[in-house]
N, C-alpha and C positions, 0 to 999 in steps of 0.2 A: 774837836773835830766839828764842822758846820754842821747843818740840819740835813737829814737824809730824807729824801722823796722816793727816790727810786729803789735804793738798797737799803731802805728802812729794815725790811723783814727777810733779806735775802739768807741772812743766819739761822732762820725757825727751821728746826728740823722738819721735814718733809713738806715745806713750803712748795715745792713743785707739782704736788699732788693738790686735786680740785679739793677734798677734804679739808685739809691743813689751811689751805689758801682761804676757802670761805670761812673757817672756823676763826680768822684773823681778819676778817672785814672784807675780803674779796668779793668783786662784785657789787659792792654798795654804791657805788658811781653809776653803775645800770639802772639799779632800783631807783634811786634819785631823779636821774635825767628823764627816764621814762614816766615816772608817776607824778613829777612835780615841775618838770622844765620843758619848755618848747623846744624844738632844734634850733631855732636862733638864739634863746636864752643861752645855751649851750656854747655855741659859737662865741657870743658876747663875752661869757666867762673867759674863754680862751684869748679872745681879744685883748680882754682888761689884764690878763696875766703878763703878756709881753712877750709869752713863750717864744723864742725863735728856734727855726729848724735846726735840730741837732746833727744832720747829715754832713754838713759842711759850707752849705752857702749862707745861713743864719738869717732865712728870710722869715718875717714875722708870720707865726703858724695861723692865728685867728685871721688876718689879712688874707692870706691865701686861701684859706677855708670860704671867705666872702665871695670869692672872684667865681665858685661855682655855678654853672648855668642852670638855674631852677625854673625858667621860664621856657624852655623848650620842649618840655613834656617827656625827655628821653630817660632813660634809667641812669642813675648816678652810681658812682662807683668809687671806694676806697681802696688804694693799695699801698701796702706797707712796705717800703723799699728795705729788705732786711739782705741786701747782695752786698754785705761788708767787705769790700775788696781793696780798701786803700791800704797800702802798706804801712804797718806802725798801729793799725784801729782794729780792737778787738772788743770793745765795749757791750756792741749790740748781741753779740754772740753770748757774752756773760749774761745778760739780760734774758734772753731765750733759753739759754741751758738751765738756769738756777731758778728762775721764777717765771715761768711762761704764761702763767693765767693772767699776771700784769699786763703782757702785750694782748692778750685776748680781751680782757675787759676794755682796755683802752681803745682796740678795734671796733668793740660793740657801741660804746659811748659815743666816739668820733662819728662812727656810719650813721647812728640816730641822728647826729648834728647836721650832717650833710644830707640825710635823705637817701642813703645809699642802701640797697636791698641784697646786694651781692658784692662782698668784698674779698681781697686776696692778699695774703702774704707771700711777696716773691723772696725766696731765700738763696743765697748763693749754692752751687752745687756740691762747694767744699765742706760744707756744713752739713752732711747727712746725718749726723747722729743728732743734730739739732732739730733737723727735719723730723726726725720719728718723735722727738719730744714734744714738740708743737701740735703733730698729727694726735699723740695720745690726749694731749691736754684738749684739744678742739673736741674730741669723742667725748671726753668728760664733760665739757661744757655743753653739748648737745644734749647728753643724756640728762644734765640737770635743769634743761629748758631754758639757758641763756642764749641759745641759739635755734634756729629754725623760725617756725611760723607762729605769729603773735606772742612774742615774748613777754613774758610777765602778764598775759590776758589783754596786751594793749594790740593795737594795729600794726605795730611796728615788727617786721620779720627780717631777718639778716641770715644769710648763708655764707659761710666763711670758709676759704680752702687755701692750702699752701700750695705754692708752686715752687718745683727747684729749678734755678737756672744751670746752664751748663758750664760755668766757671769762666764767665767773660766779664772784665772789670767793667767793660763799657756801658754794661747793663745796668750798673749804678746809677748812670744819668737816665732821669725817669721817663723820656720819650724812647730810648732804647731797650729800658725796661718793658715799656708798656708794647713794643713790637716785638719783644722776645715773648712776652706773655701771650699775645695774639697769636703764637706760633711760626712767627718771621724770624728772619737774621736780625741780631740785636743792633741795628743801626740807630743813631738819634735822628730824631725828624727836626726838619726846619720849622721855627716858631716864629710867628704866630703860624696856625691857631695854636693856643696853650692847653694843655690836657684839660683845665678847667672847663674848657667850651667843647673839645673834642679830643678826647682820649683814648681811653679802651673801648674798642669797636666804636670810635667816632662818639662815643657818649662822655658826657662830663664827668672828669675824674680828679680826684685830689691823690698825689702821692707824696707820702709823708715817712719820715725815717723811724726806726723801732724806738729809739730813745725818745722822738718827740711824743709819738702816741702814747708811751707808756707813762707819759706825765699827764695826760690828761684827766685820769681817775682822781690824783691827788687834787686837781684843779676844780673839777666839778664839785668834790666832797667839802673842799676847804675855801674855795671862791678864787677867781683869778686875782682879786684884791690884795688876798693874803701871799699867793704867789710873787706877786709883785713887788712884795716888801723884801723878798729875799735877792740878793744881788746888789748891783749898782746901775743906775742910770738905766740905760736901754739893754743892757744885759742882766735880765732879770732871772731868778731860780737858780737852780743847781745845773750842774754838768757833770757828765760822766767823762773821764780823761783815761785814756789807756796808756798807762807809763810804761817805758821799756828802755834799754840800753845800758849805759854804764853807771847804774843807781843800786844803791842798796836794797830797796824795797820796790820792785816793778810789780805791775797789778793794774787793776780797774780801781779808781776811785772816783767817789762821788763828791764835789766840791761845792760850795757856795761861790758863784761868780763874783769876783772882787778880791778874792784871797790874793796876796802878794805871789808872783813867781818865786822870789826868794824864800818864802816861808814853804810853798809847796815843794820846792826842791830838796829844802835841808831840815824841815822838821821831822822828829820822829814818828810822827802821826800819819805823814806822807811819805814822801820817797826816802828820807832818812840820809839824803847827802850823797856824795859821790864814791861809787864802790872803789876800794883800796885807798881812799883820800887821794886819788890824782885829780889834777886840775881840770877844771870844766871848760872845753874847748867850743863847743856848738850845741844848738838845739833846734830840732824841728819841732816846732808846738803844736802843729794842727794835722800831722800826715804828710806823706811823701810829697803831697803835692804844693805844699806852701814853702815860701822860700826860707832858709836856713838862717839863724842869726848866730854871730860870733859871740864870745863870752862877754865882751864889752858892751853888748845891747841885750842881754838877758835880764839881767835884773833891774836895769835901768834903761828908760828911754833916751833918744839922744838929746833929749832936752833936759836931762837929769831926774825926772819924776820916776819914782817907782813902777816897776812894769807888774802890771796885774793880770790875772786871768780874767780877763773879759775880751769881747769882741774888740771893743775899742781900744785899749791899751795894747795888747798884742800887734794892733795894725797901726799904732802910732808912728807917725814917720813915713807913712807909705811902705812901699817895697824897698826904698833907699836905705831905711834903719829899721823898718818893722817887718812883721810876718803876718799871719793871721792864726785865729783860735780852730778854723776848719771843722774836722771832725774830731778833733782832742786827741790825735794820736801822737803823744808826746814822747820824743824821741832824744834820748841824752847822750851826747859822745865828748870822752874825755881826751887829753891831750894823745894818745896812742890812734885815734883814728885817723884815717886818711880821707880828706875830703874830698879829692880827686875820685878815688874808689868808691866812695858813698854816691856821690852823684852819678858816675858811671853805670852803677848798680840799679839806681833808680831809672837813668835813661833806658838800660835794657828792658825793664819793666813796661815802660810807657811805648815802646817801639812795638814790644810782643803783642801789648793789649790795644794798640790803635786798630780802628776796624776797618780804616783806609779808605773811607768815605771821602775825606777831603785831603786835596793833594799836599798841602802844607804840613799836615799832621803827618800823612803817609811816608812822605818822603823827609821831611825835617827830622822826624823822631829817630829814622834809620841813620841820618847823618850825625845827629847828637852822640848815638851809640859808638859809631865808627870812631869819631873825632876823639871821643873820651877814652874809648879802647886804645887806641892810638898812643895817648898821652901818657895813660896809666901803664901801659906795657912798655915805655921807653923809646918809642918810636915819634914822640911828638915834635912837633915844630914851632918856634915860638908865633907864628903868624896864626896856629889852631887857636888859641886862645880868643883872637878877634873872630875867627872863622865861628866859633860856637857861640859868640856873642850875636853875630849876625844873622845864624841859622835859628835861634831861638827868637828873635824879634822878628823874624818873617813867619813864625808858627802863631805866637800870641797875637789873639784878637781876630784870626783870620778861619777861624774853623766854626762848624756847625755847634759843636758842643763844647764844655771846658776841657776836654781831656788834652786839647792842644795847649792850652793854657798850663794845665798841670806838668805837662813834660816841659816847657819852656821856664817857668819860673824859678824851680830849683836849680837849674844850669846858671840862669842869670844871677841868681843869689850867691851861689858858690863863687863864681867869678867875680863878683862886686866884694864880697868879703874877704875871698880867699885866694887873690889872683897870684899873690907871692908862691903859695904851696904849687900852682900851676906851673909857674916858671920854675920852680925847684924841679919838679919832675921830667921837665923838657931839656933842663941845664946838666941835670946829673942823672942820666938814665942807669948808669950802673947802680946807683944807690937805691933804685926803688925797685929793683927786678924780683926782691923777696916781697911777696905780698903784705907781710907783717913789717914794713920797712920804718914805720914810727913807733913800734911798740919797743924796741930797745933804743931807739935814738928819736924822740918824739921831734916834731917840726919846728919847736921853738928853739931847740938846741943847735939847728942847722940853718935857722932862718938866716944868720950872718952871711952864709954863703950865696945867698940871691942879693 
């Protein structure tokens, strides 16, 4: 297995507690940063590392830090986005639950780099037990002198708070998160201004994901140059993957970027292959919002090259033949899965979670759900397929935040790669009335009917 950066110490007994975490090298990056590095030097190390945001967008983290307004004289803030609500994604919960001090250490070192003296961890409302774990760890860090006034006798001070959301997926979008943190309804803001200029309480703010911030201590201790040696090209370092579905070994895995999808899927060190040895049908590689891939495009790109676990390789071919690494929510489907039902399920989620601010998303997500429900429950019409395509095309790119895109991309990809399955549902409604219609009779066995 590849090198571990985030999960290297996860199995040490008691690592959740401050004493054990500290005894195993914890908070060393805070000491090094505050005593030997300037804030700009920490930022430069993160830039050199090539670390890209692990929340889904994949934007270079050091570059994002460099955008923060340091000239206005206003207070600056670091906000950790722990509102992990993407269906199929559970890696951040794993980090916070089992090694909470790693995130806190990353928050302190990153806040120092940004010149932030008041920072927040915004956690999703459903993670209440994790919230309590973080609260306890923060109290331990305060008691040990890693938080509060004049940390390690320097002139750097930091207060860190955990704020619990109310279970809204939209608050995973950084400006909606900021609105919620301010006590308002979690509606995304129009940008510009970007948070780096006017964020929390109109102050310069950086919002980063749990996994991204947790990688900073290793980079500070080992250098950005060493981090950049891991991975391939612009996909540097390691990535946490939340693996679920019809596989033998579901769970959270840390991989070196550049690992082949085939090795990740089938090696005993990772997913161990398909459950019950059934054929692979489809893959959602980056959480519910990214395009689904059919079996023939999972291990190889359309150009015939090996598909790798990197930002570039998974998106090779654009949305016509590729997808996205996204948040790393790796959902695997065998031949018994119904793509229409799966797509309807995703659409139900996005309709429910739309904030309603933008008309294309508010109305479009509702119609996607209704039409997909109609097809899945045996009342579809052949023109419904083109209607779905038309609706999703009117949502994509026409909303303030990416939720509209997240709702439209899965529908477009499902039609693009599995149109015959939609046609089967419409032509043979009596065959799909049982919700497990493909369990005993997979689509490949009845494709000839279409």
